[in-house]
C-alpha positions as CSV (number, residue, x, y, z in Angstrom):
1,X,-58.7,69.5,-31.4
2,X,-57.0,66.2,-31.2
3,X,-55.0,65.0,-34.3
4,X,-54.9,61.3,-34.7
5,X,-52.4,60.3,-37.4
6,X,-51.1,57.0,-38.9
7,X,-47.5,57.0,-40.1
8,X,-46.3,54.2,-42.4
9,X,-42.5,53.8,-41.9
10,X,-39.9,51.8,-43.9
11,X,-36.6,51.6,-42.1
12,X,-32.9,51.2,-43.1
13,X,-30.1,50.7,-40.5
14,X,-32.8,50.5,-37.9
15,X,-31.6,49.5,-34.4
16,X,-34.8,50.2,-32.5
17,X,-38.4,51.4,-33.3
18,X,-40.9,52.7,-30.8
19,X,-44.5,51.7,-31.2
20,X,-46.1,55.2,-31.3
21,X,-46.1,58.3,-33.4
22,X,-47.7,61.6,-32.3
23,X,-49.0,64.8,-33.9
24,X,-47.1,67.9,-33.2
25,X,-49.4,70.4,-31.7
26,X,-47.7,73.5,-30.2
27,X,-50.9,74.6,-28.4
28,X,-52.0,71.2,-26.8
29,X,-50.8,67.7,-26.1
30,X,-50.0,65.3,-29.0
31,X,-52.1,62.2,-29.8
32,X,-50.6,58.7,-30.3
33,X,-51.2,56.6,-33.4
34,X,-50.1,53.4,-35.1
35,X,-46.7,52.8,-36.7
36,X,-46.3,50.3,-39.5
37,X,-42.8,48.9,-40.1
38,X,-42.6,48.0,-43.9
39,X,-39.0,46.8,-44.1
40,X,-35.7,47.0,-42.4
41,X,-32.1,46.2,-43.4
42,X,-28.5,47.1,-42.8
43,X,-25.4,47.6,-45.1
44,X,-23.1,44.5,-45.2
45,X,-19.5,44.5,-46.1
46,X,-18.3,42.9,-49.3
47,X,-16.3,39.6,-49.2
48,X,-12.7,39.9,-48.1
49,X,-10.2,40.2,-50.9
50,X,-7.3,37.8,-51.1
51,X,-3.8,37.3,-52.5
52,X,-1.6,34.2,-52.9
53,X,1.4,34.9,-50.8
54,X,4.6,33.8,-52.5
55,X,7.5,32.8,-50.3
56,X,10.4,35.2,-50.6
57,X,8.2,38.0,-52.0
58,X,7.3,41.3,-50.7
59,X,4.1,42.9,-52.0
60,X,2.9,46.5,-52.0
61,X,-0.9,46.3,-51.6
62,X,-3.5,49.0,-50.9
63,X,-6.6,48.0,-48.9
64,X,-10.1,49.6,-48.6
65,X,-13.3,48.7,-47.1
66,X,-16.9,49.9,-46.5
67,X,-18.7,49.1,-43.3
68,X,-22.0,50.2,-41.6
69,X,-22.0,53.1,-39.2
70,X,-22.7,52.2,-35.5
71,X,-23.8,55.9,-34.7
72,X,-26.9,56.4,-36.8
73,X,-30.1,54.9,-37.9
74,X,-32.4,55.9,-40.7
75,X,-36.1,56.1,-41.4
76,X,-38.1,56.8,-44.5
77,X,-41.7,56.3,-45.5
78,X,-45.1,57.8,-46.1
79,X,-47.5,59.8,-43.9
80,X,-51.3,59.7,-43.6
81,X,-54.0,60.3,-41.1
82,X,-57.3,61.9,-40.2
83,X,-58.5,64.9,-38.2
84,X,-61.0,64.5,-35.3
85,X,-62.8,66.7,-32.8
86,X,-63.4,65.0,-29.5
87,X,-62.5,64.8,-25.8
88,X,-59.6,63.4,-23.8
89,X,-61.5,60.1,-23.3
90,X,-61.3,59.4,-26.9
91,X,-65.1,60.1,-27.7
92,X,-65.4,61.7,-31.1
93,X,-67.9,64.5,-31.8
94,X,-66.9,64.9,-35.5
95,X,-64.5,63.1,-37.7
96,X,-63.2,65.5,-40.5
97,X,-61.9,62.5,-42.5
98,X,-58.5,61.9,-44.1
99,X,-56.0,64.7,-44.3
100,X,-54.3,65.7,-47.5
101,X,-50.7,64.6,-47.3
102,X,-49.5,68.1,-48.0
103,X,-51.0,69.1,-44.6
104,X,-48.1,67.2,-42.9
105,X,-45.3,69.8,-42.9
106,X,-42.6,67.9,-41.0
107,X,-41.7,64.6,-39.3
108,X,-39.6,64.5,-36.1
109,X,-38.2,61.8,-33.9
110,X,-37.2,62.1,-30.2
111,X,-36.3,59.7,-27.4
112,X,-38.7,61.7,-25.2
113,X,-42.3,60.6,-25.7
114,X,-43.5,64.0,-24.4
115,X,-41.0,66.2,-26.2
116,X,-42.0,69.9,-25.7
117,X,-42.5,71.3,-29.2
118,X,-43.7,74.6,-27.7
119,X,-40.0,75.4,-27.1
120,X,-38.6,73.9,-30.3
121,X,-35.3,75.6,-31.2
122,X,-32.3,74.9,-33.5
123,X,-29.8,72.4,-32.1
124,X,-26.1,72.0,-32.7
125,X,-24.0,69.1,-34.0
126,X,-21.5,69.6,-31.2
127,X,-24.2,69.1,-28.5
128,X,-25.2,65.8,-30.3
129,X,-21.7,64.6,-30.2
130,X,-21.4,65.5,-26.5
131,X,-24.7,63.9,-25.5
132,X,-24.1,60.7,-27.5
133,X,-20.4,60.4,-26.8
134,X,-19.3,60.6,-30.4
135,X,-15.8,61.6,-31.3
136,X,-16.1,65.0,-33.2
137,X,-13.3,64.1,-35.7
138,X,-14.9,60.8,-36.8
139,X,-16.4,60.8,-40.3
140,X,-19.8,59.7,-39.0
141,X,-19.8,62.2,-36.0
142,X,-22.6,64.7,-35.7
143,X,-20.2,67.5,-36.5
144,X,-19.3,65.7,-39.8
145,X,-22.8,64.5,-40.6
146,X,-24.9,67.5,-39.8
147,X,-22.8,69.8,-41.8
148,X,-25.4,71.5,-44.0
149,X,-28.0,74.1,-43.1
150,X,-31.6,73.4,-43.8
151,X,-34.1,76.2,-44.8
152,X,-36.7,77.0,-42.2
153,X,-38.4,73.8,-40.7
154,X,-41.8,74.8,-39.1
155,X,-40.6,78.1,-37.5
156,X,-36.9,77.2,-37.0
157,X,-34.2,78.6,-39.4
158,X,-30.7,77.5,-40.3
159,X,-31.0,74.0,-38.9
160,X,-27.7,71.9,-39.0
161,X,-28.7,69.0,-41.2
162,X,-27.6,66.1,-43.4
163,X,-28.7,66.0,-47.1
164,X,-30.1,62.5,-47.6
165,X,-30.0,60.6,-50.8
166,X,-33.3,60.2,-52.7
167,X,-34.2,59.2,-56.3
168,X,-36.6,62.1,-56.3
169,X,-37.6,64.7,-53.7
170,X,-35.5,66.6,-51.3
171,X,-35.0,65.3,-47.7
172,X,-32.8,66.9,-45.2
173,X,-32.5,65.7,-41.6
174,X,-31.7,68.3,-38.9
175,X,-31.3,68.6,-35.2
176,X,-33.5,70.5,-32.8
177,X,-33.8,70.8,-29.0
178,X,-36.4,71.9,-26.5
179,X,-34.2,74.7,-25.3
180,X,-31.8,72.5,-23.4
181,X,-29.2,69.9,-24.7
182,X,-27.9,68.0,-21.7
183,X,-29.7,64.6,-22.2
184,X,-31.0,62.5,-25.0
185,X,-34.6,63.6,-24.5
186,X,-33.7,67.3,-25.0
187,X,-33.2,66.6,-28.8
188,X,-35.5,66.0,-31.8
189,X,-34.3,65.0,-35.2
190,X,-36.1,65.4,-38.6
191,X,-37.2,67.9,-41.1
192,X,-39.8,69.0,-43.7
193,X,-41.8,66.5,-45.8
194,X,-41.4,66.1,-49.6
195,X,-44.6,64.4,-50.6
196,X,-44.5,61.7,-53.3
197,X,-40.8,61.5,-53.6
198,X,-38.9,58.3,-54.3
199,X,-36.6,56.5,-51.8
200,X,-32.8,56.4,-52.1
201,X,-33.1,52.8,-53.5
202,X,-35.6,53.8,-56.2
203,X,-38.0,51.1,-54.9
204,X,-40.8,53.0,-53.2
205,X,-42.7,56.3,-52.8
206,X,-41.9,58.3,-49.7
207,X,-42.9,61.5,-48.0
208,X,-40.1,61.8,-45.5
209,X,-36.7,60.6,-44.6
210,X,-34.7,61.2,-41.4
211,X,-31.6,59.9,-39.4
212,X,-31.2,59.7,-35.7
213,X,-28.1,59.1,-33.5
214,X,-27.9,55.8,-31.6
215,X,-26.1,54.9,-28.4
216,X,-23.1,53.3,-29.9
217,X,-22.4,51.3,-26.7
218,X,-25.8,49.5,-26.4
219,X,-26.4,49.8,-30.2
220,X,-30.1,50.3,-29.6
221,X,-32.3,53.3,-28.6
222,X,-36.1,53.8,-28.6
223,X,-37.4,56.8,-30.6
224,X,-40.9,58.3,-30.7
225,X,-42.2,59.9,-33.9
226,X,-44.2,63.2,-34.3
227,X,-45.9,64.9,-37.2
228,X,-46.4,68.7,-37.6
229,X,-49.8,69.2,-39.3
230,X,-51.4,72.4,-40.6
């Protein structure tokens, strides 16, 4: 059975977006589908503070600033699709129609367009830091970011994850591998869906949210998206 899925995506801190999303099927190959980018934006720092320097004076002055990470990108949005019975040429014998959103159990992203979900296992934050060249002690390293444990996602338990902000719904983004962790394509990122939640900015209904690491030298990286469907 081929699963053809449409995934609507809103993006925040997006540095790159692939043009395909796939259905996770641990018994057969995945099918590609359309991706729709709704919006993208990035955090911007506030205007610099100032002080009128006075000749002859010395001034004790504390400074603080907020700036955007260059190590992570975020995605959030809704999921939808339909189920079909057909062959590898795209000929459809029967269209079962639209799926219920609750049939989508999880959303994943990977730099590998053919990520092997048959070998999906829990990943480690340390391996992400090594693969992406992040300094483990930084506040936005994988070790600092993926510091929570997610309940079982699909069949994988105790996933290192980040608890993402949302107005309603629970969204945890974790790290997985295909059994190896030496190159970018060995990793997948994501987590379980929470259907009909509300995004962190309170502006839109969402079904998923996740974050992915980005090559902080090139500041762009292509990710492919996958759905796990019952």
